[in-house]
C-alpha positions as CSV (number, residue, x, y, z in Angstrom):
1,M,108.4,71.6,37.2
2,W,109.8,69.8,40.2
3,W,107.1,67.2,40.4
4,P,109.1,64.5,38.5
5,F,111.9,64.8,41.0
6,S,109.4,64.6,43.8
7,I,107.9,61.4,42.4
8,F,111.4,60.0,41.8
9,F,112.6,60.6,45.4
10,S,109.3,59.5,46.9
11,S,109.6,56.2,44.9
12,I,113.2,55.7,46.3
13,F,111.9,56.3,49.8
14,L,109.1,53.8,49.3
15,F,111.6,51.3,47.8
16,A,114.0,51.7,50.8
17,I,111.2,51.2,53.3
18,V,109.8,48.2,51.6
19,L,113.2,46.5,51.4
20,S,114.8,47.5,54.7
21,I,112.1,46.6,57.2
22,P,111.8,42.9,56.1
23,V,115.6,42.7,55.9
24,A,115.7,43.9,59.6
25,F,113.2,41.2,60.5
26,D,114.8,38.4,58.5
27,V,118.5,39.1,59.4
28,G,118.3,40.5,62.9
29,G,115.1,38.9,64.2
30,R,111.9,40.1,65.7
31,D,113.3,42.6,68.2
32,S,115.6,44.0,65.5
33,G,112.7,44.5,63.1
34,L,110.5,46.1,65.8
35,A,113.3,48.4,66.9
36,Y,114.0,49.5,63.4
37,S,110.3,50.1,62.6
38,L,109.8,52.0,65.8
39,S,112.8,54.2,65.3
40,L,111.7,55.0,61.8
41,S,108.2,55.9,63.0
42,I,109.6,58.2,65.7
43,F,111.8,60.0,63.1
44,Y,108.9,60.5,60.7
45,I,106.5,61.5,63.5
46,F,109.0,64.3,64.4
47,Y,109.3,65.2,60.7
48,S,105.5,65.4,60.2
49,A,105.0,67.3,63.4
50,I,107.5,70.0,62.2
51,R,105.7,70.3,58.9
52,L,102.3,70.6,60.6
53,A,103.4,73.0,63.4
54,T,105.3,75.6,61.2
55,P,103.7,78.0,58.8
56,E,103.6,76.9,55.2
57,N,105.5,79.8,53.7
58,S,107.9,80.2,56.5
59,R,111.7,80.2,55.8
60,V,112.2,78.3,59.1
61,R,109.9,75.6,57.9
62,W,111.6,75.3,54.5
63,T,115.0,75.1,56.1
64,I,114.1,72.5,58.7
65,V,112.0,70.4,56.3
66,S,114.8,70.5,53.7
67,L,117.4,69.4,56.2
68,L,115.2,66.5,57.4
69,R,114.6,65.4,53.9
70,L,118.3,65.3,53.2
71,A,119.0,63.6,56.5
72,Q,116.6,60.7,55.8
73,W,119.0,59.3,53.3
74,F,121.5,58.9,56.1
75,V,119.0,58.2,58.9
76,I,117.4,55.1,57.2
77,P,120.7,53.1,56.7
78,S,122.1,54.3,60.0
79,L,119.0,53.1,61.9
80,L,119.1,49.8,60.1
81,I,122.7,49.2,61.0
82,W,122.0,50.3,64.6
83,A,119.0,47.9,64.9
84,L,120.9,45.0,63.4
85,G,123.9,45.6,65.6
86,K,122.0,46.1,68.9
87,F,119.0,43.8,68.6
88,A,120.4,41.0,66.4
89,V,119.7,38.2,68.9
90,D,116.1,37.8,70.0
91,V,115.2,37.4,73.7
92,D,112.9,34.7,74.9
93,E,109.2,34.6,73.7
94,A,107.8,35.8,77.0
95,S,105.5,38.7,77.0
96,W,106.9,42.2,77.3
97,V,105.4,42.6,80.8
98,E,107.2,39.5,82.0
99,R,110.4,40.6,80.4
100,T,110.1,44.1,82.0
101,F,109.7,42.8,85.5
102,D,112.3,40.1,85.0
103,G,114.7,42.9,83.9
104,V,113.8,45.0,87.0
105,F,114.4,42.3,89.6
106,H,117.1,40.2,87.9
107,S,119.1,42.9,86.1
108,K,122.9,42.7,86.1
109,S,123.4,46.4,85.4
110,T,125.9,48.2,87.6
111,S,124.3,51.6,87.4
112,W,120.9,53.2,87.4
113,T,121.4,54.7,83.9
114,E,122.4,51.3,82.4
115,W,119.5,49.6,84.2
116,M,117.0,52.2,82.7
117,F,118.5,53.1,79.4
118,G,121.0,50.3,78.6
119,K,120.7,47.1,76.6
120,E,117.6,45.1,77.7
121,G,116.8,47.9,80.1
122,V,113.4,49.0,81.2
123,L,113.0,51.7,78.6
124,E,114.0,49.4,75.7
125,T,111.8,46.5,76.8
126,V,108.7,48.7,77.5
127,M,109.0,50.6,74.2
128,L,109.5,47.5,72.1
129,G,106.8,45.6,73.9
130,S,104.3,48.5,73.6
131,W,105.1,48.9,69.9
132,D,104.6,45.2,69.4
133,N,101.2,45.3,71.1
134,V,100.2,48.4,69.1
135,L,101.0,46.7,65.8
136,R,99.4,43.4,66.9
137,Y,96.1,44.9,68.0
138,S,96.0,47.4,65.1
139,G,96.0,44.6,62.6
140,P,92.3,43.9,62.8
141,V,91.7,47.7,62.8
142,F,93.6,48.1,59.5
143,Q,91.7,45.1,58.1
144,L,88.3,46.6,58.9
145,L,89.4,50.0,57.6
146,E,90.5,48.4,54.4
147,G,87.0,47.0,53.8
148,F,85.4,50.3,54.7
149,C,87.7,52.3,52.4
150,T,87.2,49.8,49.7
151,L,83.4,50.3,49.9
152,L,84.0,54.1,49.6
153,V,86.1,53.5,46.5
154,I,83.4,51.3,45.0
155,Q,80.8,53.9,45.7
156,A,82.9,56.7,44.2
157,A,83.6,54.5,41.1
158,G,79.8,54.1,40.7
159,Q,79.2,57.8,40.9
160,I,82.0,58.5,38.3
161,T,80.6,55.9,35.9
162,R,77.1,57.4,36.2
163,W,78.5,60.8,35.5
164,L,80.3,59.4,32.4
165,V,77.4,57.5,31.1
166,N,74.9,60.5,31.4
167,R,77.2,63.0,29.5
168,G,78.1,63.0,25.9
169,R,79.1,59.9,23.9
170,S,77.2,57.8,26.5
171,D,77.0,54.7,24.3
172,T,80.7,54.5,23.9
173,W,81.2,54.7,27.7
174,V,78.5,52.1,28.3
175,I,80.3,49.6,26.0
176,F,83.7,50.4,27.4
177,L,82.5,50.1,31.1
178,L,80.7,46.8,30.4
179,A,83.9,45.4,28.8
180,F,85.9,46.7,31.8
181,S,83.5,45.1,34.3
182,G,83.5,41.8,32.4
183,S,87.3,41.7,32.4
184,I,87.4,42.3,36.2
185,I,84.8,39.5,36.8
186,A,86.7,37.1,34.5
187,S,89.9,37.8,36.3
188,A,88.2,37.3,39.7
189,V,86.7,34.0,38.6
190,Y,90.1,32.8,37.5
191,F,91.6,33.4,41.0
192,L,88.5,31.9,42.6
193,W,89.2,28.8,40.5
194,R,92.8,28.9,41.8
195,V,91.5,28.9,45.3
196,A,89.3,25.9,44.6
197,Q,92.5,23.9,43.6
198,F,94.2,24.4,47.0
199,P,94.3,21.0,48.7
200,Q,94.4,22.5,52.2
201,I,90.8,23.7,52.1
202,S,88.6,21.8,54.5
203,N,84.9,21.2,54.3
204,I,84.2,24.2,56.7
205,D,86.4,26.4,54.5
206,A,84.6,25.3,51.4
207,T,81.2,26.1,53.1
208,L,82.4,29.6,54.1
209,I,83.7,30.2,50.6
210,G,80.4,29.0,49.0
211,A,78.2,31.1,51.3
212,T,80.4,34.2,50.8
213,M,80.5,34.0,47.0
214,T,76.7,33.2,46.8
215,T,76.0,36.3,48.9
216,A,78.4,38.4,46.8
217,V,76.7,37.2,43.5
218,F,73.3,37.9,44.9
219,L,74.3,41.5,45.9
220,C,75.8,42.1,42.5
221,A,72.8,40.8,40.7
222,Y,70.4,42.7,42.9
223,G,72.3,46.0,42.5
224,I,72.3,45.7,38.7
225,G,68.8,44.4,38.3
226,S,67.2,47.0,40.7
227,G,69.1,49.9,39.1
228,R,70.5,50.9,42.5
229,G,74.0,49.7,41.6
230,S,76.0,49.5,38.4
231,P,78.1,46.8,36.6
232,V,81.3,48.5,37.7
233,E,80.3,48.6,41.3
234,S,79.2,44.9,41.2
235,S,82.4,43.8,39.5
236,L,84.6,45.7,42.0
237,L,82.7,44.2,44.9
238,F,83.0,40.7,43.5
239,A,86.7,41.2,42.8
240,Y,87.4,42.4,46.4
241,V,85.6,39.5,47.9
242,V,87.6,37.1,45.8
243,L,90.8,39.0,46.7
244,C,90.0,38.5,50.4
245,V,89.3,34.8,50.0
246,Y,92.4,34.3,47.9
247,Q,94.6,36.0,50.6
248,I,93.0,33.9,53.3
249,F,94.0,30.6,51.7
250,T,97.1,31.5,49.7
251,D,100.6,30.2,50.5
252,Y,103.1,32.7,51.8
253,L,106.2,30.9,50.8
254,P,108.6,33.1,48.7
255,S,110.1,31.8,45.5
256,D,113.2,29.7,45.9
257,G,116.5,31.1,44.7
258,T,120.2,31.3,45.6
259,Y,122.9,33.8,44.7
260,S,126.6,33.9,44.7
261,A,129.2,36.6,44.2
262,E,132.6,35.9,42.6
263,D,135.6,37.9,43.5
264,Q,137.9,39.0,40.7
265,A,141.5,40.3,41.2
266,S,142.7,43.1,39.2
267,S,146.0,42.6,37.3
268,Q,148.8,45.1,37.5
269,P,151.9,45.4,35.3
270,E,155.1,43.9,36.7
271,I,157.4,46.8,35.6
272,P,155.9,50.3,36.0
273,P,156.5,52.4,32.9
274,L,155.8,55.7,34.8
275,P,157.0,57.1,38.2
276,P,155.5,55.3,41.2
277,I,153.4,58.2,42.4
278,I,151.6,58.3,39.0
279,M,151.4,54.5,38.8
280,A,150.0,54.3,42.3
281,S,147.1,56.6,41.3
282,Y,146.7,54.8,38.0
283,S,146.7,51.4,39.6
284,T,144.1,52.7,42.1
285,L,141.9,53.9,39.3
286,L,142.2,50.6,37.5
287,H,141.3,48.7,40.6
288,I,138.2,50.8,41.1
289,V,137.1,50.4,37.5
290,S,137.8,46.7,37.5
291,T,135.8,46.2,40.7
292,L,132.7,48.1,39.4
293,P,131.2,45.1,37.6
294,N,131.8,42.9,40.6
295,A,130.3,45.6,42.9
296,L,127.3,45.9,40.6
297,H,126.9,42.2,40.7
298,S,127.1,42.1,44.5
299,S,124.6,45.0,44.7
300,L,122.1,43.2,42.5
301,A,122.6,40.0,44.5
302,L,121.9,42.0,47.7
303,L,118.7,43.4,46.2
304,Y,117.7,40.0,45.0
305,A,118.3,38.5,48.5
306,A,116.3,41.4,50.0
307,F,113.4,40.8,47.7
308,Q,113.5,37.1,48.7
309,T,112.5,38.2,52.3
310,I,109.3,39.8,51.0
311,T,106.4,37.6,50.0
312,P,104.1,38.6,47.1
313,S,101.1,38.6,49.4
314,V,102.6,41.2,51.6
315,I,103.4,43.5,48.7
316,I,99.9,43.1,47.2
317,S,98.2,43.7,50.6
318,L,100.4,46.8,51.3
319,A,99.9,48.3,47.8
320,Y,96.1,47.7,48.0
321,R,95.7,49.1,51.5
322,L,97.7,52.2,50.7
323,F,95.7,52.7,47.5
324,V,92.3,52.5,49.2
325,F,93.5,54.6,52.3
326,Y,94.7,57.3,50.0
327,C,91.5,57.3,47.9
328,A,89.5,57.5,51.1
329,T,91.3,60.7,52.1
330,R,90.1,62.2,48.7
331,I,86.6,60.7,48.8
332,I,85.4,61.6,52.3
333,P,86.0,65.4,51.9
334,S,84.1,65.3,48.6
335,V,81.1,63.4,49.9
336,R,79.3,66.7,50.7
337,D,79.9,68.0,47.1
338,L,78.6,64.8,45.5
339,G,80.8,65.5,42.5
340,A,83.5,63.5,40.8
341,R,85.5,66.6,40.1
342,A,85.8,67.4,43.8
343,M,88.0,64.4,44.3
344,M,90.6,65.8,42.0
345,H,91.5,68.7,44.4
346,E,93.3,69.0,47.7
347,P,91.0,69.3,50.7
348,D,90.5,72.9,51.8
349,W,91.3,73.7,55.4
350,D,88.9,76.6,55.5
351,E,85.9,75.0,53.9
352,S,86.2,71.5,55.1
353,E,84.4,70.1,58.1
354,A,85.9,68.4,61.1
355,A,86.3,65.0,59.4
356,S,87.9,66.6,56.4
357,M,90.3,68.6,58.6
358,F,91.2,65.4,60.5
359,L,92.0,63.6,57.3
360,S,94.1,66.6,56.1
361,I,96.1,66.4,59.3
362,L,96.4,62.6,59.0
363,S,97.8,63.0,55.6
364,Y,100.9,64.7,57.1
365,F,101.6,61.5,59.0
366,S,101.4,59.2,55.9
367,P,105.0,58.0,56.3
368,T,104.4,56.8,59.8
369,I,101.1,55.2,58.7
370,L,102.9,53.4,55.9
371,I,105.5,52.0,58.3
372,S,102.9,50.9,60.8
373,V,100.7,49.2,58.2
374,Y,103.7,47.5,56.6
375,T,105.2,46.3,59.9
376,S,101.8,45.0,60.9
377,L,101.5,43.0,57.7
378,L,105.1,41.6,58.2
379,L,104.3,40.5,61.7
380,Q,101.5,38.3,60.3
381,H,103.9,36.6,57.9
382,F,106.9,36.0,60.1
383,S,107.0,33.3,62.9
384,T,109.4,31.9,65.4
385,S,110.6,28.3,65.0
386,E,112.5,26.0,67.3
387,G,115.2,25.3,64.8
388,P,118.4,27.2,64.0
389,D,116.5,29.6,61.7
390,G,114.7,31.3,64.6
391,W,112.5,34.2,63.4
392,T,111.8,33.3,59.7
393,L,109.3,33.6,57.0
394,R,106.1,31.6,57.7
395,G,106.0,28.9,55.0
396,G,102.8,27.1,54.0
397,D,100.7,28.4,56.9
398,V,97.4,28.1,55.0
399,G,94.3,28.6,56.9
400,G,91.3,30.8,57.8
401,S,91.7,34.4,59.1
402,T,88.9,35.4,61.4
403,W,89.2,39.1,61.0
404,R,89.4,38.9,57.2
405,W,86.2,36.8,57.2
406,I,84.6,39.5,59.5
407,N,85.8,42.2,57.1
408,V,84.2,40.5,54.1
409,G,80.9,40.0,55.9
410,L,80.8,43.6,57.2
411,T,81.7,45.0,53.7
412,M,78.8,43.0,52.1
413,V,76.4,44.0,54.8
414,L,77.2,47.7,54.4
415,Y,76.9,47.4,50.7
416,G,73.6,45.7,51.0
417,I,72.3,48.4,53.4
418,E,73.4,51.1,50.9
419,L,71.6,49.3,48.1
420,T,68.4,49.1,50.3
421,L,68.5,52.8,51.3
422,S,69.4,54.2,47.9
423,T,66.9,55.3,45.2
424,D,66.1,53.2,42.2
425,D,67.2,55.2,39.2
426,Q,68.7,58.6,40.0
427,D,71.5,59.5,37.7
428,H,71.8,55.9,36.6
429,W,72.7,54.3,33.3
430,K,71.1,56.0,30.3
431,V,67.8,54.4,29.2
432,D,66.1,55.2,26.0
């Protein structure tokens, strides 16, 4: 009964996180964005730890969790304002270790408390520097996990399609799945053609693209021809390889756009027909009503400006990573059951193994994982310039990504190993 409200409020939470973190980076700078992201992560780590540590049917748990859920609507804007006000100006580009020792030996603080906990103090510098390094070095980890989880999703999709084809009305499912696979391949070929039109691609890049796509086509053809794969698996693998190639060479510039807000003054009658106390309330009400369209226009302009700080590539990468990570938490516990229906249920704490229990615990910290993945992606698309703009969106930085190439190669190697080790025709497409 309450699930529509849960979906609605979860969507608002996701919307607020997606908009507020890039705004903190774009308006306040690098340190402001890192401070805001770190403070949000600490808050949701505390929230998740409370949920995990308290009994599920406890009144204490329900009270504390409800209060924290209500508090997040005040915590998110408060932390954003705090980060923008305290960290609006970036410090120099030295490493956090150099900044820490420089703060220790050249600090102008008058007291030990200010030296340790004050602005640009040791605690602030160490925490921001550590969080920056964690996000920077976790980027390749997130990238490789994305490829591994994608492979799990492809394997699960293959099992589901085999189950559908070998049950009733198999011919209908075969036709539908073939059409679905063909549409995926056609879309992937279109985006591959888009990549070929980029003028920034060098001869080395073209060689890498050619070798990668040739290997992908060979794996897809071998999987379908040998009966160890399926058209759906092959089309999804081909589409993922094209997605990685497209994200390597795509341009991260946002769409251009400007906005303006016009102020309108409310008109009041010169001679009040009613007593002043009534007219004062009436005039106040008229002023509020007259400013509603202007306030709505300003709010929409603010949302538009916030969306301008987010590039489409970041949103696509975030949405895709969250999707495959979530699917992996459903797929891994059901590997033992080897059934498509097992992925439709929540993992059981009593019957699951160690890996399943670990994923169940990890699911409690999904807000923190979301913030970490998103901030890591944003750090890859923001850069510092010498001009007055400072920490801004990276425009036109088209080039290769070493870890993404490694991810593509490992994904295809793992899929090739799976095809080699699997049997030829168990539970495969129906053959007369």
